[in-house]
LOSEVO-476388 format. One record per residue: x, z, y of N, C-alpha, C in turn; residue in one letter. Coordinates in steps of 0.1 Angstrom, whole numbers, padded with zeros to 4 digits, always signed. Example, Ala and Ser with C-alpha at 12.3 -4.5 7.8 and 13.67 -1.06 7.14 Angstrom:
% LOSEVO-476388
+0132+0078-0057+0123+0078-0045+0132+0078-0033A/+0128+0071-0022+0137+0071-0011+0129+0079+0000S/
//
This chain:
% LOSEVO-476388
+0276+0209+0154+0262+0212+0153+0259+0227+0153M/+0249+0230+0160+0246+0245+0162+0238+0250+0150G/+0234+0263+0151+0226+0269+0140+0212+0263+0139P/+0206+0265+0128+0192+0260+0126+0182+0267+0135A/+0174+0259+0142+0164+0265+0151+0150+0266+0143L/+0148+0257+0134+0136+0258+0125+0139+0249+0113F/+0131+0249+0103+0133+0241+0091+0120+0236+0085S/+0121+0226+0077+0109+0221+0070+0114+0213+0058A/+0108+0216+0046+0111+0208+0034+0125+0206+0031R/+0133+0216+0032+0147+0215+0028+0156+0209+0039G/+0150+0207+0051+0157+0201+0062+0158+0212+0074H/+0171+0215+0077+0173+0224+0089+0174+0216+0101A/+0167+0220+0112+0167+0213+0125+0176+0221+0134V/+0187+0215+0138+0198+0221+0146+0200+0214+0159C/+0205+0221+0169+0208+0215+0181+0221+0207+0179E/+0221+0194+0183+0233+0186+0181+0242+0187+0193L/+0255+0185+0191+0266+0186+0201+0272+0172+0203E/+0281+0172+0213+0287+0159+0216+0294+0152+0205A/+0300+0160+0196+0307+0154+0185+0298+0149+0174D/+0285+0152+0175+0275+0147+0165+0270+0133+0169D/+0273+0128+0181+0267+0116+0186+0270+0104+0177V/+0282+0103+0171+0284+0091+0162+0275+0092+0150P/+0271+0104+0145+0262+0105+0134+0248+0100+0138R/+0244+0103+0150+0231+0099+0155+0231+0083+0156V/+0242+0078+0162+0243+0064+0163+0242+0057+0150Q/+0248+0062+0139+0248+0056+0126+0233+0057+0121A/+0226+0068+0123+0212+0069+0119+0204+0058+0126L/+0206+0057+0139+0198+0046+0146+0201+0032+0141Y/+0213+0030+0138+0217+0016+0133+0212+0014+0119E/+0211+0024+0111+0205+0023+0097+0190+0023+0097S/+0184+0027+0108+0169+0028+0109+0165+0022+0122S/+0166+0009+0123+0164+0002+0137+0150-0001+0140P/+0140+0002+0131+0127-0002+0133+0121+0003+0146E/+0123+0015+0150+0118+0021+0162+0122+0012+0174Y/+0135+0009+0175+0140+0002+0186+0135-0012+0186F/+0133-0018+0174+0128-0032+0174+0113-0032+0179Q/+0106-0022+0174+0092-0021+0178+0090-0019+0193T/+0097-0009+0198+0095-0004+0212+0102-0013+0222V/+0114-0018+0219+0122-0025+0228+0125-0040+0225N/+0121-0044+0213+0123-0058+0209+0137-0061+0206G/+0145-0051+0202+0159-0053+0199+0164-0042+0191R/+0176-0044+0184+0182-0032+0177+0188-0022+0186P/+0191-0010+0182+0198-0001+0190+0211-0006+0196P/+0213-0003+0209+0226-0007+0215+0237+0001+0209R/+0249-0003+0211+0261+0004+0206+0263+0018+0212A/+0257+0020+0224+0258+0033+0230+0245+0040+0231D/+0235+0036+0223+0222+0042+0223+0222+0057+0222E/+0229+0062+0212+0229+0076+0209+0235+0084+0221A/+0246+0079+0226+0253+0085+0237+0244+0086+0250Q/+0237+0075+0252+0228+0075+0264+0217+0085+0262E/+0211+0086+0250+0201+0095+0248+0206+0110+0249E/+0218+0112+0244+0224+0125+0244+0226+0130+0259F/+0230+0120+0267+0233+0124+0281+0221+0124+0290D/+0210+0117+0286+0198+0115+0295+0191+0128+0298E/+0186+0130+0310+0178+0141+0314+0165+0137+0321R/+0155+0145+0321+0143+0141+0327+0145+0139+0342P/+0137+0130+0349+0138+0129+0363+0137+0142+0370P/+0146+0144+0381+0147+0156+0388+0133+0161+0394A/+0125+0151+0398+0113+0155+0405+0102+0161+0396H/+0104+0159+0382+0094+0165+0373+0097+0180+0370L/+0109+0184+0371+0113+0198+0368+0111+0201+0353G/+0120+0210+0348+0120+0214+0334+0129+0226+0333Y/+0128+0233+0322+0136+0245+0319+0148+0242+0310T/+0146+0235+0299+0157+0232+0289+0153+0220+0282K/+0164+0213+0277+0163+0201+0269+0171+0203+0256R/+0164+0201+0245+0171+0202+0232+0172+0188+0225W/+0185+0185+0221+0187+0172+0214+0191+0177+0200F/+0181+0175+0190+0182+0182+0177+0183+0171+0166M/+0189+0176+0155+0189+0167+0143+0184+0175+0131G/+0176+0168+0123+0171+0173+0110+0181+0169+0099A/+0187+0179+0093+0198+0178+0083+0193+0182+0069V/+0196+0174+0059+0192+0178+0046+0202+0188+0039D/+0199+0192+0027+0208+0202+0021+0222+0197+0018E/+0224+0184+0018+0237+0178+0016+0244+0176+0030E/+0237+0179+0041+0243+0177+0054+0241+0163+0060G/+0233+0155+0053+0230+0141+0059+0219+0142+0070A/+0221+0135+0080+0212+0135+0092+0200+0126+0088L/+0188+0133+0088+0176+0126+0084+0167+0123+0095A/+0169+0128+0107+0160+0125+0118+0166+0131+0131G/+0160+0127+0142+0164+0132+0156+0151+0136+0163V/+0152+0147+0170+0141+0152+0178+0146+0156+0191V/+0140+0152+0202+0144+0156+0216+0131+0163+0222I/+0133+0175+0226+0122+0183+0232+0127+0189+0246V/+0117+0189+0255+0120+0194+0268+0109+0205+0271V/+0114+0217+0275+0104+0228+0278+0100+0228+0293S/+0088+0232+0295+0083+0234+0309+0084+0221+0318D/+0082+0210+0312+0082+0197+0319+0070+0196+0328L/+0072+0195+0341+0061+0193+0351+0054+0207+0354C/+0053+0216+0344+0046+0228+0346+0050+0238+0336A/+0049+0251+0338+0052+0261+0328+0043+0259+0316P/+0049+0261+0304+0042+0261+0291+0038+0247+0287H/+0043+0237+0294+0041+0223+0290+0054+0218+0284V/+0054+0215+0271+0066+0210+0265+0064+0196+0261W/+0075+0188+0262+0074+0173+0260+0083+0169+0249H/+0077+0161+0240+0084+0156+0228+0089+0142+0232L/+0102+0141+0236+0107+0129+0241+0111+0119+0230A/+0115+0124+0219+0118+0115+0207+0116+0122+0194L/+0110+0115+0185+0108+0121+0171+0110+0109+0162F/+0122+0108+0156+0126+0097+0147+0130+0102+0134L/+0124+0097+0123+0128+0100+0109+0135+0088+0103V/+0145+0090+0095+0152+0078+0089+0142+0070+0081A/+0144+0057+0081+0136+0048+0074+0133+0051+0059T/+0142+0055+0051+0139+0057+0037+0130+0070+0035P/+0129+0078+0046+0121+0090+0044+0107+0088+0050L/+0104+0077+0056+0090+0074+0061+0080+0073+0050R/+0069+0079+0052+0058+0078+0041+0060+0089+0031G/+0069+0098+0032+0071+0109+0023+0064+0121+0027T/+0059+0122+0039+0053+0134+0044+0063+0143+0051G/+0076+0139+0051+0086+0147+0059+0083+0148+0073L/+0079+0137+0080+0076+0137+0094+0065+0147+0098A/+0054+0147+0090+0043+0156+0093+0048+0171+0091A/+0056+0173+0081+0061+0187+0079+0071+0191+0090D/+0079+0182+0094+0088+0185+0105+0081+0187+0118L/+0070+0179+0120+0062+0182+0132+0055+0195+0132H/+0050+0199+0121+0043+0212+0119+0053+0223+0122A/+0065+0222+0117+0075+0232+0120+0079+0233+0134A/+0080+0221+0140+0084+0220+0154+0073+0226+0163L/+0060+0223+0159+0049+0229+0166+0049+0244+0166E/+0052+0250+0155+0053+0265+0154+0065+0270+0163R/+0076+0263+0162+0088+0267+0170+0085+0266+0185W/+0079+0255+0190+0077+0255+0204+0066+0265+0208V/+0056+0267+0200+0046+0278+0203+0053+0291+0204G/+0062+0294+0195+0069+0307+0196+0078+0308+0209E/+0082+0296+0214+0090+0295+0226+0082+0296+0239G/+0069+0296+0238+0060+0297+0249+0052+0285+0253G/+0052+0274+0244+0044+0262+0247+0030+0265+0245A/+0022+0260+0255+0007+0260+0253+0002+0246+0251H/+0010+0236+0255+0007+0222+0254+0019+0215+0249W/+0017+0205+0241+0028+0196+0236+0024+0182+0240L/+0032+0175+0248+0028+0162+0252+0039+0152+0248R/+0035+0139+0247+0044+0128+0244+0039+0115+0249L/+0048+0105+0249+0044+0091+0253+0046+0083+0240N/+0036+0075+0237+0038+0065+0226+0035+0051+0231V/+0043+0042+0227+0041+0028+0232+0029+0022+0225V/+0020+0017+0234+0008+0010+0229+0012-0002+0221A/+0006-0003+0209+0010-0014+0200+0019-0009+0189G/+0025+0002+0190+0033+0008+0180+0023+0015+0170N/+0016+0007+0162+0005+0012+0155+0007+0024+0146T/+0018+0023+0139+0022+0034+0129+0023+0047+0137A/+0031+0047+0148+0033+0059+0156+0020+0064+0162A/+0012+0054+0167-0001+0058+0173-0010+0066+0163E/-0011+0060+0151-0019+0067+0141-0013+0080+0137R/+0000+0081+0136+0007+0093+0132+0003+0104+0142F/+0004+0101+0155+0002+0112+0165-0013+0116+0165W/-0022+0107+0163-0036+0111+0162-0038+0120+0150V/-0032+0117+0139-0033+0126+0127-0027+0140+0129R/-0018+0141+0138-0012+0154+0141-0020+0161+0152Q/-0031+0155+0157-0040+0163+0166-0038+0160+0180G/-0030+0149+0184-0029+0146+0198-0040+0138+0203Y/-0043+0139+0216-0054+0131+0222-0048+0125+0235E/-0053+0112+0237-0048+0105+0249-0054+0110+0261Q/-0046+0112+0272-0051+0116+0285-0051+0105+0295V/-0041+0096+0293-0040+0084+0303-0031+0074+0297R/-0030+0062+0303-0020+0052+0300-0012+0050+0312T/+0000+0045+0310+0009+0041+0321+0014+0027+0318R/+0013+0018+0328+0017+0004+0325+0031+0001+0331D/+0037-0009+0325+0050-0014+0330+0061-0003+0330D/+0062+0004+0319+0072+0014+0317+0084+0008+0310I/+0096+0008+0316+0108+0003+0309+0113+0013+0299D/+0111+0010+0286+0115+0019+0276+0129+0017+0270T/+0136+0007+0276+0149+0004+0272+0151-0011+0271G/+0146-0018+0280+0149-0032+0280+0136-0041+0280G/+0125-0034+0278+0112-0041+0278+0102-0033+0285R/+0093-0039+0292+0082-0032+0299+0070-0030+0289L/+0066-0018+0288+0055-0015+0279+0044-0007+0286N/+0032-0007+0279+0022+0003+0283+0024+0015+0273T/+0024+0027+0279+0025+0039+0271+0013+0047+0272V/+0009+0053+0261-0002+0062+0260+0004+0076+0261R/-0001+0084+0271+0003+0098+0273-0007+0106+0264V/-0001+0113+0255-0009+0121+0246-0005+0136+0246M/-0015+0144+0244-0013+0159+0245-0020+0166+0233V/-0013+0176+0228-0018+0185+0218-0019+0199+0224K/-0031+0205+0222-0033+0218+0227-0028+0228+0216R/-0020+0237+0221-0015+0248+0212-0021+0261+0215L/-0031+0261+0224-0038+0273+0229-0053+0269+0229C/-0061+0279+0232-0075+0277+0232-0081+0271+0245R/-0072+0269+0255-0077+0264+0267-0081+0249+0267R/-0091+0245+0274-0096+0231+0273-0086+0222+0280P/-0087+0209+0276-0078+0199+0282-0079+0198+0297I/-0090+0202+0303-0091+0202+0317-0081+0211+0324E/-0078+0222+0317-0068+0231+0322-0055+0225+0322D/-0052+0217+0312-0039+0210+0312-0038+0200+0323Y/-0049+0192+0325-0049+0182+0336-0048+0188+0350L/-0053+0200+0351-0051+0207+0364-0037+0211+0366A/-0030+0214+0355-0015+0218+0356-0006+0206+0359L/-0010+0194+0353-0002+0182+0353-0010+0171+0359V/-0011+0170+0372-0019+0160+0378-0015+0146+0375P/-0002+0143+0372+0002+0130+0369-0003+0125+0356R/-0009+0134+0348-0014+0129+0335-0030+0128+0335D/-0035+0130+0347-0050+0128+0348-0053+0113+0346R/-0064+0110+0339-0068+0096+0338-0069+0089+0352P/-0064+0077+0353-0064+0070+0365-0054+0074+0375G/-0046+0084+0372-0035+0088+0382-0025+0077+0384S/-0020+0076+0396-0009+0067+0399+0004+0074+0402D/+0004+0087+0399+0017+0094+0401+0027+0090+0391L/+0040+0089+0395+0050+0085+0386+0053+0095+0375P/
//
């Protein structure tokens, strides 16, 4: 595990390394609700390894991908965050995964981690933070709206890991520019776009 990149409420968020993958897998297996909700199944035995190895599609372009873990003061892994910088366009950062351990849900930790993440990506040059949330994952949809994200489009029949879902593409402005400027930068996220 690398050094802390940012922290929130006694949790250091560090870049994870290959030898941390078993800890991530254990977290997934002890907190399977996300996988049940999104994919209709528990995490696969190689779920953490696949996510550790996965990269964005080459046609989208990006600068860097961080696979990070939130670790408490005792060293226990409390959550996983995957972030990609400059996805599709400069200053557009993508939140690919944001998962907090089941016992910590409803404690306010997720909101605090997100606020710290938002500051960190802003310091790194992000003007926009985007994500995809599966339609029907009501708790996640409400959480992202509370964090200030707005929907720009939906995408249908997206394979999220074994099941086809409709996903809501959501964006949070970290700058003063209007959402129209974002949509000019990222045509695939325009409402009604059929770009992949």
